[in-house]
N, C-alpha and C positions, 0 to 999 in steps of 0.2 A: 694250597690251591686243590680243588676238588678234582679227583682224576677220573669220576665215573663217566664223564663222556667219552673218555678214551675207550671204554669198553663195546662201544658200537663199533668202532674200527677193529679192535681185537675179534669180536664176534663175527665179523665179515670175513676176516682172514681164516678164523677156524672154519666157517661155512665153506669157504672157497677150498680149503684143504681137504675137507671132508668129500665135497663134491668131486674133486679131482682124484681122490683115492678111489672112489667108487667108478668113476667113468673117467680114466686118464685122458681119453681122447677129446674131451671137451675142453675148450679155451675159456674157461671162466675168469672173468676180468673184475676189478675192484673199481668201483665209482664212490669216491669220497662224499660224504663220510660214512655211509651206511647202506650201500646198494651192492648188489653183484649183477654183473651184466653177462650175457651170452649172445653171441652173434648180433651184436649191435643193439641188444634189447634188454629191458629190465627182468632179471630172473629172480631177484630177492630183494626183501627191504627189511631193515633192522630199526628197531626204535628202543631207546634207552631212556628210562625215567627213575627219577629219585623221589619216590612218593614223600609227602609230608610227614613229619612225626619220627620217632625213634623208638626202639623197643627199650626193654627194661636195663639194658647195659648201656643205653645211651647212643647204639648203633643204628644207623638208618638201613634199609634194604635198598636193593635196586631192582628194578624189573626191566628184562630183557624181552622184547618181543621179536620174534623171528618169522617172517613169511617166505617161504619158498615154493615156488611153483614147480611141482614134481611130475605128476602123472597127467597133466593136461595136455590135450591136443589143439592145434590152431583152432579149430571150429569150437572148442569149448571157451575161448575167449570171445568177448562182444567184439563185433566189428572194428570199432575205434579203439581197441586196445591191441589189436593184431600187430600194427606196425611198431608198438613200443615195449610189448611184454611178451616172454616166451617162458618156455618150461625145459625141463631135463628131457622129458620124453619127447618132445616136440623137435628138439635139436638131436637127441641120440637115436630115436626111432624105437625104442623099447621102454617097458615099464621098470621102474626103480622101486625097491623095496623101501617104504619109508621107515620101517624098524631099523633097517640096517643103516640107513642112511643117519638117522637120528643118533644110534648108537656111536657111529663113527664121529659125528659133530661133538658129541658129549666127551669122547674121549680126547679128540684134539683141543677142544675148548678148554679142558682141565689142564693140560699139558701147557698150552699158551697162557692161560691165566696165572698158573704158578710161576710160569717165567717171568710174566708181567709184573707179578708181585715182587719178584726179586729185583727186577730193574728198575722199578719205581716209574718209568715212562714207556714209551713205545720204541726207544731206540733200536732194541734188538729186531724189531719186526719192519722198520722202514725200507730197508733193501727189498724184502719179499714184496712189500706194498707197491712200491715204486715200479718193481719188474713186472707186475700185474695190474697196474693201474691204467684205467682207461682215459684219464684226464690230463695224465703228465705230458707236457709238450703240446697240448690242445688250447686253442682259444675258447674261452668260455664267457659266459654271463652269468653273474651270480646275484641273485635277489636276495638282500639281507633286509632285516627289519626296517632299516632307515633310508637304504639307497640301493642302486644297482651299479655293480662294478663290472668292467669287462676286462680282459687281459689273458695271459698266457699263463697255465700251471706250470710251476718251476720246480716244485717240491712240497715238502711237509716237515713240520716241526716234530721234535720227540714227544711234544703234548698232543699231537695229532690235528694242528691246525695247517690248514692249506697255506702255500706262499704263491700269491699271484702277481706275475709281473704285469704292472699297469703302467699308462703313460706317465702317470705321477710316482712311479717307483715301486718296490715291492711291498705289496700289503700282506699282513697275516690275517687269514681269515678263519674264525672261529665257528661261524654258523652261515647258513645261506643255503638257497634252492639253486642247484647248478644246472645250467643249460649249456650243452655244448654249441658253440656257434658253426655252422656250416652253411656255406653259401648265403651268407647274411641272414639265415633264418635261424631261429633257437630250436633245438632239439632237446627233449627232456632225457 
């Protein structure tokens, strides 16, 4: 099984740890599979891709893209994004050094990556993920390529898949666009 999709979750954990190390007062949450949330809004998004082709040794590279809203104020966001997006500065009320934040992230990511390589799955990280997860125990709708499921998030597998309790039983979810259900409306 290819493990590279687990890197999105691992990267989210590292980014969260780095943010909390820089500003411990912020309650940064994790939203499966690849977002950070703060004050009920999206703070960061992470993409993990495995480009086609291999290098001379037959190994493939992995591209991790990390977007983090650092020093934006509320007025810097378009009006339509203000209810759903935020930044570290907006929530903490002061500027952050992107260089210090990047260095902290790189150090934390390397430590977690080495641990993940030894563990061969996300088992060592599930406790931390679930402790900081914004979805656990919540009713959600998840749009997958072929269907829409609703249910309650009950946990995650060592492979990084979501466990969703539906009317038809527990489903293992590997991919999908998650919307938190609140007052019968979907929130992104």
